[in-house]
Structure formats: C-alpha cells, structure tokens
N, C-alpha and C positions, 0 to 999 in steps of 0.2 A: 709557572714562572714566566716573566716576560724579559726580554734583553734590550736594552739601549745601547747603541754604539755612538761614541764621540770622537771624531777624528780631531787630532791636535796639530796637524799642519795642511797647508793647502793641497799638497801633492795628494796625501791620502784622502782629503776630503773629495777632490776631483774624481779619483778612482771610485770612491763608494758611490758617488752620483752616477758615474758611468755604469757600475755593477747594478744598481737599481734599475736603470733605463733599459739595460740589456735584458733583465729578467722581465720586465714589463713588455718590452717588443716581442721578445720570444713567445710569452705566454699569449699575447693577443694575437700574433702571427699564426699560431697553432689552432685558433678558434675558427668558427665557420662564419659568423654573422658580419654583415658590413660594418656595423658600428665597431665590432671588435678589431676588424682590419683598419679602419680609420684609426683607432687608439694606436695601433701598432706602428702606423706610419708616422703619427705625430711623435711617437717615442723615438723613432729613427731620426725625425728632424731635431729633436732634443740632444740626441747623442752627438749629431754633427757639431751643433753649438757648443756643447760643453768640451768636447775633444778638440776645439779648435786651437787650443794652446800648441804654439808651435814647437815646444820642448817636450810634450808629453810622450811622443814615440821614442826620444832620445832617454828620457828618464826611465822607461820601461827597459829599454834595452841595456842601459848601464845597471840597473837594478838587478835584472835577471843574470847578468854576467857576474856581479858582486856575489849573489847567492850561490851561484854554481861554483865560484872559487871558495867559498865558505863550506858547501856540501860535499864537494869531490873528495877531500882527504878523509871523510868519514867512511869511505868504503872499507878501510882497514880496521874500523872499529867493531869489535865483535858484538857489542851491545846495540848496534844499529841493524833493523831489518833491512838486509841487502836488497831484496826484492823490491820493497817499497822506495828505498833510495834511487834504485836505478831506473824505476818507473817515473819517478820525479824528475830525475836529471834529464832523461829522454823526452819528457813533456816540456822542460825548459829549453832544451835544444831545439824542440820543433817550433815552440813560440817564438824564440829567438831569430831563427831562421825566417819564418813567415813574416814577422815584424820588418825585418831587415830588407826583405824583398818587396815590400810595399813602397809605392811611390806616390808623392804628392801629399796633400792634406788629408787627414782623415774625413771621410764623407766626400772627397772630390767627386765621386761617382754620381751622388745625389745632386750636387751642385751643378754638374755638367748636363743634368736632365731638365730642360726648360719646363716640361709639363710639372714635373715634381716640385720646382722651385716656385711655380705659380701657385700650387697648391700650399706650400710653406708660407709664401708672403700673404695668401688670403686667409690662412689660419691664424695670423696674428690679429685679425679683425674679428671682435665678437660676432659669431654667426656668419662669418665670411666665406664658409665653403657651402653654402646653400646650393641647392641643385641649380637655382636661376644664375648664381655667380660662376659656378665651374660645373657646365653640363657634362664635360668629358669625364671629370672625376665622378659624378653622379652615374654616368654610364658604367665606369670601371666598378663601381660599388655594386652594381647590379649584374655583374658577370658571374659565372659560376665560382663557388667558393675555392674550388681547386685552382682555378686559374688565378686567383687573387693570392692564394697561398704560395703559388709558384713565384708570381712577381715579388711577393714580400721576401721569399727565400733569397732570391737574386739579389735584392737591394740589402739584405743583411749580411750576406756572404763576404762582401769585401771588408766588413767590420770585425770579423772573426779573429784575425791575428791580433787586435787589439783587445778583444774580449779574452782570448786565451791567456795573454801576457798579464794583464791585470788580474786576472782570476787567480793565477799561480801566486802573484805577489801578496794579494790580499788573503790568501790561504796560509802562506808561510807567515804572514804578519799576526793571524788570529792564533795560529797554533803556537807561536813563540811568546809564551803568556806567563805572567805571575799573577796568582789568585788570592785574595784575601777577603775576610769578611769583616763588616763593619756596622755601626748603628748611627743613623743621623738622629741625633737627639732633638726631638720636637721639629723634625723636618730639616735640620741643618748640620751639615758635614764640612769640616775643613781638614785638609792635610797638607803639611809642608812637605815639598819635594826635595829630594836630594839627587845627586847624580846617578843613584842606582836604581831611582824610580822614574827617571825620564822615560816617556813613552810616546809613540806616535799614535796610539789608539787606546780608548779607554771603553771597556765593556762593563755595563752596569746591569745587575740582574736582581729584580725584586719579585715579590709575590703578585701574581696577576691580578688578584681581587683588591689590592690596595688602590683606592681612588685618587691616585696622585701620579705626577711624572716627574723625572728628574730634570732640573735645570742646571747645566754644567758649565762652568768656566774654569779655565786653567792657563797658567802661564809656567815658566820654567821654575819659579819658585813655590807656587801653591795651587792646590785643587780646591774648588769651592763647589759644593753640591747642595742645592735647596729644592726639596721636594714640593712641588705645587699642587694644589688641590684641584681636581677636575669636576667635582659634583658639589651639588648642595651649597651650604653656606662656605665651604671650604674653596670654592672655585676661584682660581686666579690668585689665591693667597698661600703662604707658606703652610703647609699640612702641619697642624699642631700636634702631632703624635710622634713617638719614635718609629723609625723604619729601618728594619734590618736589611741588608743588601749585601750582594756580593761584587766585589770591584776587581777588574782584570786589567792589568797594564800590558800592552801588547808593543813590541818592537822588533823591527828587522834586525 
C-alpha cells in the first residue's frame, strides 16, 4: 500500500513541510559524502525560510498547551495506558519549555552567520555554489566528514525545539483518526462533508501497484478526489477504472 496525506489548512501544511525538511536534513547530515552534506545544508536553509512565519512558535505553544489540558484528565481513566500517557505529557512539557526558552526568529543563528548567508544567496542561482564562486565553501566540503558532521549538528541543534514541538502535534493529529473504506468509480469520488467529518488532515491509502495518484480538493462542504493516471495512455487523465481506497480523517 502507499499513503498520501493532504493537509486541509495552512498551519498543518507548514508543519508537514517542516517535518519533511527536518527528515531530509537529518538524513543527509548523518551521511559522509560532501554532496550529501551540501543537501543537508540546503534543507536547513529551506527550514529557515518555511519557519519564518512570526506566529509559528506561538501556534505550537498554544496547541501543545491545549492538548495537555485535554490529555491530563485522562490520568484517572482506567482504560488509558498510564505509562504511555505520562511519557507523552512529559514530552509535551519538555517541548513546551524548550520552545518557550528560544528567542528570536527560527533560524536566526544561520542568518547571523555571514558565511552561511553567502552560501544561501549563491544557492538561489543555478550552479551558483561552484568552487570558483565560493572557494571557502569548497574548502569546507573537502574537510573530514566528521568535522562537517559536527558543524551540521551544531547548526541543526537550535532547530530541535521546533522539530520536537511539531513532531508531537503531528503525531497526535495522525493518531486521532476516523477510518473508512470507499470506491472511486471510474476514478472519481465525492463526499459531502458534515460537521462530524471536518478534518485538518486527510490520509488516503491505495494499492501500491495502481498506476494512478489522487488529486484531492476539499472545502468545508465537500471532498473531491480524482485519480489521475501516471503511465501509458492514462498519463495525465482521469484513471478510467474503479479504485478502492482507505480514507482517514484526522483532527486535533
């Protein structure tokens, strides 16, 4: 099976973009090759740009506090796994404290580094980080892998409060889910939405071997899904076959 996720508001869309960028940055930073460390640094620049929303930190703090107020009373519920709940609440407290302690804009430590900002500016130009454009960066890329990894870890570390906070919120969002099975007849599916089906995130699961992808549009009244072909004569057009899929509505 393959799963597609579709955020239904800008706040969740921003969090999911950051989640993807953090995963990419951490993956490439853990590798050894210069090209991989270049990719890690480019991902960090993207994190800085995406997280530049002034209210992102406030949104995370408010949502963490709201979720804590909802979860704390469950301590007395015998049907709840007490150890798992306490671990989650502890993680939320730690993320809240770390976020609250951060000052300035997200990624300010990168903006304050003139050398890194020179790389960021040149990276916007196709081929702009060649060795003859940025010899100092070329020198850094040819240092020992362990030295580069240490630098990348130092540049990533100030982002961790943000990463931890959005990770908890997205985890809670995905776990608070309602699942149903449907069929898109001749590749098209529509569902009228009610107040009980309002969601912040849709997760759609289909068979991996189907040569089509979902094209999703939604508002507070209706959900529309068209499966678009990705191979052969079906490429770019509505997939003219019935498609079984699993649909999950996620909400905080």
